[in-house]
N, C-alpha and C positions, 0 to 999 in steps of 0.2 A: 620059974624062970624065966624071962621071954625068954620068943620067937624069937631069936637072929635070923630068919633067913629071908632074903630080899626075892622076892622068885622076876623083881621089875628088868632086870641084871641078863642081858644077852651077852653070855659071855664071847668076846672078840668087837664085837660093834663098838665100844671106845673110841672115841676118836684120837690119838695120840701123837698128832703132830705138835704141838705146843710143848709137848715132853718131848718128843725127840727135836726141836729146832733147843731147847734149854738144854738137852744134855752133851748136843752138839758147841753151845758157845760155851760150856765147862768146859768140853774137851781143850777147846780150842785157846782157853785162857791159859788153863792149866802148861800146854804147851808154848806157850810166850813167857808166862812166868818161868818155869825151867828154864828157858832157855837166859831168860833177861840173870837170872841165878846164876848160873854158866859161865854166861858173860863177865858179869861183875866178878868171880871167883878167881877167873882168868887173869885179866885185869888187877884184880889183887895181890894173884903168885908173882905175874909179871914187874909191878910197880917195888914189889919187898925184893926184889933180887938184885 
């Protein structure tokens, strides 16, 4: 079996700024989509009454 241990990696040394920006964008997009969907549902409920 091949040795899978990589000794070059130092725990905590990875630059995660791109990951944090991507996650922040994902959360922002999720909030916007949720608000739009709720707005559409409220409009549909009011327009049908």
